[in-house]
N, C-alpha and C positions, 0 to 999 in steps of 0.2 A: 535786550543786553546788547552794551557797547563796549568794546575796552580797548586800549589804543596799544597796539601792538611794536615792536619797538623798532622790527624793517616793515612794517605797510602803510601805519595809521593808522587811524579810527579805521574799527573796523563793526557792524552790527550785527547780530546773528538774531534770525527772522524763523529760528524754527527749526527749518531745515538743513542753513547753507549764512554762514558770515559770506556780506560783503564789503569790497571793501571801500572806502570815502572814494579813493585813489581811480584813477579812469586810465583806461591804456590808449591812448589813438591810431583805429586804424582805421585807413584806406578814407579819412577823410571822418571819422567819427569818432567823440571821447564812449568808451561801451564801458559796464562794471565788466566788474569781474568777481565770480563768486567759490567761495572752497567748500565743498562740503565734506567734513567732518572727518580724518580719518575713524576715528571715535567718537560717537553719537553722543554714550552721555555724557564721557568728560570735556566735546567741543576739542578737541585736541585734534594737533593737525601734526600731519608727519615731518619729520626733515626732505623729503620726495615733495613730500606738496610745500612746504617751505621755497621748495629748490621751483621747484613750476612757475607757483605764485611768481618768484623773485625773477623768472625766463621772461615770462608774459608783461608784464611792467618796465620790461627792458630790450624790447625790439625793437632793430635795428631799423635805420631808415629806410634800408630797401626791402622791409618783410613782404611788401609783397609780389615783385619782381622776384624774389626767392620761395614767395608762395604759393605762387603761380603756376607750378606743373602740378603739384598739387589738384589744384582747382580743374585744371583745364581737362586733367584725367575723368575726373567728375562730368564735368560740361558737355568731352564730346563720348562719353558713353551716350546719355539723352541724346548730344545729334544724330550722333547715328540708331539709336533707336525710335525717335519720331523722324525723323528723315532731315536729308541737310535742308530741303529750302524753308524749311520752321524755323531754322536757327543758324544764322550767320556764320559764316567761319572768321576766325580771327585772323585777323593781322599778325598782329605779336600775344604771343600770351600775359602776357600783363589789363589787355585788354579786357579779360575775366573778368575782372572788377570790377566795371560800370558794370557790370549785372547783379552784385552781388553788396548784400544790405548788410551789414554785422548784428549782431545784435546784444551778447554780451560772450564771455567764457568766464566756461565754468573748470575748476581743479576738481578730480571728482579724488573719492578714495583711492588711492595706489595699491592700498595691500603688501600681496610679494614683491609691485614691479614696480623694480630701483634706476627705471631713468626716471625724471622731471617728468611728466606729462599734460600735459591740459586742451584744450579742446578749445575751438573758434564755434558759436552758434552764427549761425547769417539767414538768411530770405534771402532767393536766388530769382535771375526769372526761369530760369526754366524748369523751373521745380517747384512752384505757389504756395500749392499743398503738402509739404513733406519740408522744404527749406534743406539749408546743407549744412555741414558740419566737417570739419577743418582738424585734424589733428595736429600736436606741435606737438612731438622730441626731442628732448635738449633745448630747445628756441626754434628747430626746421619741424614747416609742415611736410609728412612724408605720408597723407591722406586728405582723401572728402568724401564724403558719403552723403547719404539722409541721417536728414535726426535723427538717433534715437538707435540708427546701425553704426557707427563706427565707434568704441569703446580704447581704453588703454593698451592689449593686443592687438593682434594679428597684423 
C-alpha cells in the first residue's frame, strides 16, 4: 500500500511499518525512516508520532555534536567492561561517530507517551553483535544502549 502524506510525501506500508521515501542524512549516510502505526488495524499515526517524524526529518546540522554525549556514555561503559587497551580513549566526544554506522530511524507507537520520540538504530564497532540504538526525545539524544534494550520510557 502506498499513499502520499501531506507532510512526509510518499509512504509505503510493508505490513507492519510505514516507510518514507524521504531519507534523513545522518553521519554522512542517507537513512530510511520507518513508523510503526499507533493503530495497526487502521494504520494511522498519532499526532505525537507525526511530530517525532517531523523532528527526525529536520535534525539540525550539528546533530552529531549534540548527540555525541549520549553515544559516548555507551562507548565508555563498553570500554570499562572490556578494558581500556581494547578501545581507544576518545580525544573528543565527536570522534565516537567514526565507529558508528547508522541504519535507520524508527518511530514506535507512543501510547500514553506525549513526548515525540524516535530511535536511531546503528551498527557500532564496539558492540558488533548487538549494535546501538540512540533515543531522541524532542529532537535531542538523551540515551543510548544495545539494540532492543531502549524504549520510549526510562
